[in-house]
N, C-alpha and C positions, 0 to 999 in steps of 0.2 A: 256231883262232887266236883269241886274246882281243883284243878291241878296247880299246886303251888310251886312245885319243882318239876323238872323233867322226869324224875323218878316216879312221880305220881301218874304220869301219862301211861295208859294201858298200852298204847302203840309202842312206846319205848320199852316197856316190860316184855312185850311179845317179841320185839325186835332183838332183845338180848337173848331170849330163848332161841330165836332163829339162829343167832351166832353160835350158840352152844351146839345146836343140831348140825349146822354146817361143819363145825369142827369134828363132830362125831362121824359124819359121813366121810369127810375128806381124810380122816385118820385111816380109813380103809383103802384109800387110793394107793396105787403102786408108787414106789419111791421115785420113779422117773417123772412123776407129776408134781413133785414138791415145788419146783420153780415154775410150773405151768398152771394147770387148773386149780390145784390145791391153794396156791398162793393167791391167785386171782379171785377165787370164790370166797376165801377168808377175808380178803381186803374189802370186797364188795359188801359182804355181810356185816362186817364191823362198821363200815361206813354208814349203814342205815341208822342204828341207834346213836352213833356219834354225831351225826348231823341233826337228828332230832334234839339231842341234848344241847348242842351248840346254838341252834336256832332259838330254843326256849330261853337260854341264858342271855341272848341278845336283848331281850325285853322290848323288842319292837315287832309289831305284827307283820310289817313288811319284810323284815329280815327273817322272822320265823317262817313265813311262807316260802321265802327263797330257800331256806335250809330244808324245809319239807320237800320242796321240788327236787333238791339234790338227793335226799334220802330216797325219794320215789325213783329217781334215775338209777341209783345204785341197786334198787330192787329189780329194775329192768335188766341191769347187767347180770345180776345173780341169776335171774330167771333164764337168761340166755345161756349162761355157763352151765346151769343144771341141765338144760335141754341138750347141750353139746355132750355133757358127761353121759347122759342116758343113751347117746348114740354110739359111744366108744365101746368096742368089744370088752375091754377089761373092766369097764365101769358100769355097764348097762344092767348088770344083775344086782346091783346094790339097792337097798331099800331107801328110797327118797321120799317116802310118804310123809314123814314128820316135817321134813324140810319144805316139801310142797305145800302142806297144809298151813304151816306157820307163815310162809312167804305170801300165800294167797290172803291170809288174814291180815297181815301187816299192810300189804298193798291196798286192800279194800279200806282199811282204816285211814291210811295216808290219803287215798283218793277222796274219801269223805271229808277229811279235814281240809284238804285243798279246795274242795267245792264250797266249803263254809267260810274259808278265810277271805277277807277282802283282797281284791287284786291290786288296789292302789297303793 
């Protein structure tokens, strides 16, 4: 199936699911994290599908690849923030399994897309 719009891309769809799960997990964070990890994690998560969409709308393979790289970088940020959250006493008991699974899936898809996209 050919993706006509960014909404047709499975990676974008899964990335949106990831955002919703990040919001669900961070809703359980203590109030003192609102301007800390909660905000950082939400921004990093939202950045992933946003950059996929923007890149797809640019209609140039070179620009699309650049935005996929940015989305991939945001995934790395989110992965690091989740790792830190799991180490903090007030946050380590939360269930991160859905977020972890979706992030892994999205990162694998982005990695595959980047390996297929021409670098020039």
